[in-house]
MARLO-549412 format. One record per residue (C-alpha): residue in three letters; x, y, z. Coordinates in pm, whole numbers, padded with zeros to 5 digits, always signed. Layout:
<nodes>
AlaXYZ/...
</nodes>
This chain:
<nodes>
Met+19737-17090-06295/Lys+19392-17077-06441/Glu+19351-17147-06811/Ser+19147-16831-06857/Asn+19440-16620-06734/Cys+19679-16721-07009/Lys+19710-16728-07384/Ile+19748-17084-07508/Thr+20020-17151-07766/Met+19997-17427-08027/Ala+20228-17720-07958/Lys+20544-17738-08168/Tyr+20578-18116-08122/Ser+20336-18409-08155/Ile+20287-18742-07983/Gly+20547-18982-08120/Asp+20806-18716-08197/Leu+21165-18785-08094/Val+21308-18501-07886/His+21629-18399-07711/His+21631-18210-07380/Lys+21858-17910-07430/Leu+21947-17860-07062/Phe+21979-18219-06938/Asp+22103-18382-07261/Tyr+21873-18680-07285/Arg+21665-18821-07570/Gly+21303-18924-07547/Val+20968-18962-07717/Ile+20657-18755-07651/Val+20362-18954-07519/Asp+20126-18673-07416/Ile+20092-18296-07446/Asp+19942-18039-07213/Pro+19856-17704-07376/Tyr+19989-17530-07062/Phe+20152-17630-06731/Gln+19913-17850-06534/Leu+20106-17971-06230/Thr+20118-17802-05890/Asp+20290-17475-05807/Gln+20495-17669-05551/Trp+20624-17903-05827/Tyr+20708-17603-06045/Glu+20897-17424-05768/Thr+21091-17739-05675/Val+21160-17900-06014/Ala+21133-17637-06290/Arg+21447-17448-06192/Ser+21485-17266-06526/Arg+21134-17122-06468/Pro+20997-17196-06816/Pro+20667-17033-06911/Lys+20357-17198-06771/Asn+20135-17074-07054/Glu+20320-17263-07328/Pro+20294-17637-07404/Trp+20441-17896-07168/Tyr+20521-18252-07273/His+20521-18595-07110/Val+20837-18766-07237/Leu+20957-19126-07203/Val+21329-19101-07137/His+21568-19316-07342/Gln+21743-19592-07143/Ala+21545-19510-06828/Thr+21228-19631-06657/His+21072-19293-06588/Ala+20895-19021-06782/Thr+20955-18648-06747/Tyr+20738-18339-06771/Val+20915-18083-06990/Ala+20844-17730-07106/Glu+20855-17679-07481/Gln+21141-17427-07458/Asn+21369-17699-07321/Leu+21316-17937-07613/Glu+21458-17960-07963/Pro+21404-18219-08236/Asp+21612-18536-08218/Ser+21701-18621-08575/Ser+21900-18936-08491/Asp+21608-19160-08597/Lys+21730-19410-08334/Glu+21478-19603-08126/Ile+21399-19511-07768/Ile+21469-19788-07519/His+21205-19767-07246/Pro+20990-20036-07080/Leu+20665-19853-07168/Ile+20739-19785-07534/Asp+20516-20074-07652/Thr+20232-19946-07435/Phe+20212-19627-07639/Phe+20349-19714-07982/Thr+20353-19993-08238/Asp+20643-19890-08461/Leu+20918-19638-08532/Lys+20883-19516-08890/Asp+21075-19236-09061/Gly+21209-19107-08728/Arg+20868-19093-08558/Tyr+20681-19336-08336/Ile+20340-19451-08455/Asn+20065-19436-08191/Ser+19917-19776-08106/Glu+19567-19636-08045/Lys+19317-19566-08317/Val+19186-19210-08297/Asn+18831-19128-08412/
</nodes>
């Protein structure tokens, strides 16, 4: 899908937000955001079985108590208000602290 062929929607979530996957019932933390689907059509056809919209934001999420990250459409996420930390081996690579239910990014942004 070409960017020019779709209307881009503003992301509902931000990097560091705790989220819950509504379909697969896991918790995680957002580490990156794509304004629209940016993987291959083959990946979409194979993995994205609920066929979420490609022209809405997609998120890279570190999965709690796992070693992998997932790529998730916005429609499949909801806020996780548990305020509990995410256990993941890469958490310290992206964040320095969990404060008020949100992870603080370890990089300084200009």
